[in-house]
C-alpha positions in Angstrom: 71.1 108.0 93.2 74.5 106.3 94.0 76.9 108.6 96.0 79.3 110.0 94.1 82.6 108.5 94.9 85.4 110.7 96.6 88.3 111.9 94.5 91.5 110.7 95.2 94.6 111.9 94.2 96.4 110.0 91.1 99.7 109.4 90.1 100.1 108.0 86.4 104.0 107.7 85.0 103.9 107.5 81.4 101.2 109.2 80.6 101.8 111.2 77.7 100.1 109.1 75.3 99.0 105.4 74.3 98.0 104.0 77.1 99.2 105.6 79.6 96.9 108.9 78.8 94.1 106.2 78.6 94.5 105.4 82.0 94.6 109.1 83.1 91.7 110.0 81.3 89.7 106.3 83.0 90.4 108.0 86.3 89.5 111.5 85.4 86.2 110.1 84.5 85.9 108.8 87.4 86.3 112.4 88.6 89.7 112.1 90.2 92.1 114.1 89.8 95.4 112.8 87.8 99.0 114.2 87.8 100.1 113.4 84.2 103.8 112.4 84.3 106.1 112.7 80.8 109.4 111.9 80.3 110.1 113.4 77.0 107.1 114.6 75.5 105.5 117.7 76.8 103.5 118.3 73.7 101.5 115.1 73.9 101.9 115.2 77.5 99.8 118.7 77.5 97.4 116.5 75.0 96.8 114.1 77.8 96.2 116.9 80.3 93.6 118.8 78.1 91.4 116.0 77.3 91.2 115.5 80.7 87.5 115.8 82.7 87.7 118.8 84.9 87.3 117.7 88.5 84.4 119.1 90.6 86.9 120.5 92.2 90.6 121.4 91.9 92.8 120.5 88.9 94.9 118.3 87.3 98.6 118.7 86.9 101.8 117.9 85.0 104.6 116.7 86.0 108.0 116.3 83.6 111.1 113.5 84.8 113.8 111.2 84.6 112.5 108.7 86.0 115.6 106.8 84.9 117.8 108.0 87.9 116.6 107.7 91.4 116.6 111.2 91.8 114.4 111.9 89.0 111.7 109.6 90.4 111.8 111.6 94.0 111.4 114.7 92.1 108.5 113.0 90.4 106.6 111.8 93.3 107.2 115.3 94.9 106.1 117.8 91.9 102.6 115.2 91.6 102.1 115.4 95.6 102.8 118.5 96.3 100.3 119.6 93.0 97.7 117.1 94.2 98.2 117.8 97.6 98.7 114.1 97.9 98.9 111.1 96.5 96.0 107.9 96.9 96.4 106.0 93.9 100.0 105.4 92.2 100.0 103.6 88.1 103.4 102.7 87.3 103.2 102.4 83.3 106.1 103.9 82.3 108.1 102.0 80.2 111.4 102.1 78.3 111.6 101.8 74.5 114.9 99.9 73.3 115.2 98.0 69.6 114.5 94.0 69.8 118.3 92.3 71.3 117.8 88.9 70.2 121.3 87.3 72.2 122.6 85.8 68.9 122.5 88.7 66.8 123.4 91.7 69.3 126.2 92.8 69.9 127.2 93.0 74.1 127.2 96.9 73.9 124.0 97.0 72.7 122.9 94.1 74.9 124.0 95.8 78.1 122.3 99.3 77.1 119.3 97.7 76.2 119.6 96.0 79.7 120.3 98.9 81.6 117.8 101.0 80.1 114.7 98.5 80.8 116.0 97.7 84.1 116.7 101.9 85.4 113.2 102.2 83.6 110.5 99.1 84.0 112.2 98.0 87.2 113.7 100.4 89.3 111.7 103.2 88.6 108.7 101.1 89.7 110.2 100.4 92.8 111.2 103.8 93.3 107.5 105.7 92.8 106.4 102.5 94.5 108.8 103.3 98.0 107.9 107.6 97.5 103.9 106.5 97.1 103.6 104.1 100.0 105.6 106.5 102.6 103.4 109.6 101.9 99.9 106.9 102.0 101.5 105.9 104.9 101.7 109.3 106.4 98.6 110.5 105.4 97.2 107.4 107.2 94.2 106.6 104.8 95.4 103.8 102.8 95.9 103.9 99.0 96.8 101.5 96.0 99.4 100.6 93.6 98.7 99.2 90.4 101.6 98.2 88.0 101.7 97.8 84.6 103.4 94.2 83.8 103.0 92.0 80.6 102.3 88.7 79.1 105.6 88.6 78.6 106.8 88.0 81.4 104.8 84.3 81.7 105.7 83.7 77.6 108.6 85.0 76.7 109.9 87.8 74.4 113.0 86.2 72.9 113.2 89.3 70.5 113.1 92.2 73.8 114.4 89.5 76.6 115.1 93.2 79.1 111.9 93.4 78.1 110.1 90.4 79.4 112.9 90.0 82.3 112.0 93.5 83.9 108.1 92.9 83.8 108.0 89.2 85.8 110.4 91.2 88.0 107.6 94.0 88.4 105.1 91.4 89.3 107.3 90.4 92.1 107.6 93.1 92.8 104.2 93.9 93.7 103.6 90.5 95.5 106.2 91.8 97.5 104.9 95.3 98.3 100.8 93.9 98.7 102.4 91.7 101.8 104.4 94.2 103.2 101.9 97.5 102.6 98.8 95.1 103.7 99.2 96.6 107.3 98.8 100.1 106.3 95.6 99.9 103.7 97.5 99.7 100.6 96.5 97.3 98.3 99.1 96.5 95.5 98.0 94.2 92.3 99.4 94.1 88.9 98.1 93.7 85.0 100.0 91.2 82.5 98.3 93.0 79.4 99.2 91.3 76.5 99.2 93.1 72.6 97.1 96.1 72.6 97.2 98.9 69.8 99.2 102.0 70.7 101.3 104.4 68.4 104.2 102.4 70.1 103.7 98.9 68.2 101.7 100.6 65.1 104.0 99.2 63.1 103.7 95.7 64.4 100.0 95.4 63.7 100.4 96.0 60.0 100.5 93.9 57.9 101.6 90.3 57.4 102.8 90.7 61.2 99.9 92.2 62.1 97.6 89.8 60.7 100.1 87.1 63.2 99.7 88.7 66.4 95.6 89.0 66.4 95.7 85.3 65.3 97.4 84.9 69.0 94.2 85.6 70.3 90.3 83.5 69.9 89.3 87.1 69.6 90.8 87.5 66.2 92.6 90.9 67.7 94.4 93.1 70.1 92.9 95.1 73.1 92.2 98.9 73.3 94.5 101.1 76.0 90.5 101.7 77.1 90.0 97.9 78.2 93.4 97.7 80.0 92.5 101.1 81.7 89.6 99.6 83.1 90.8 96.8 84.8 93.5 99.0 86.5 90.2 101.4 87.3 88.6 98.1 89.1 91.9 97.3 90.5 92.6 101.2 92.4 89.2 100.8 93.4 88.2 100.6 97.2 86.0 97.4 96.6 89.3 95.9 95.2 91.4 95.2 98.6 90.7 91.6 98.4 92.7 91.8 95.1 96.2 92.8 96.4 98.6 90.6 95.4 97.3 90.0 92.4 98.6 89.7 88.5 95.6 89.9 86.3 95.6 88.6 82.8 94.9 90.7 79.7 95.3 89.3 76.9 92.1 88.0 75.2 92.9 84.5 76.0 96.0 84.4 74.1 98.2 82.5 77.0 96.7 80.8 79.2 99.1 80.0 82.2 98.9 77.3 85.1 
């Protein structure tokens, strides 16, 4: 029989629902211990925690905190590492949800607010958590993995949500810089760039005529399920995927092909 993979200590940011929940469940099903992070949905985060397969040893942990400020990111990383006894894998999944802000129709005040929130959560929180996790992985001396959740929108453009597209492009660039910087320490860093996938947050956009148009973007005639994205993240975080460090993996059902 194949050997049971060693359990790892995994922090998933933004894990109260949707893709974050699917990510936490995928790692737990592998036998890993997971720190489930939430910002403002403790009940849903608790439901995520309760849904996880129990690890052979130890326990999963729940970690609340505001990642939009540096002090919040520091507390989240510290509580996750303390609760798990260290960190081996970080998945930067947390993302800000802001109203549409097309430049021609958006007031300056709303434009500034959208950009500040997207930069603080999508980019700076990813950068800060990555630094904090990498420092712990280096101190542990056993390497590690960081996987960032980017977006197809970083490449094809997001005219209704330009701050989202821009910050996700920055997340991809950050991941590639970290991949080079952290490789000497045995830490692999990669990103995924999903297209549309079905979660509560986009349920309204996937209904009616708009949903038909979105599903038609892919020749498969559908959008992804969160579990499909989670499966790719699980592989990128695996010991076998070290040579994929620096990758930005497209997960969009051939809805957008870049060169």
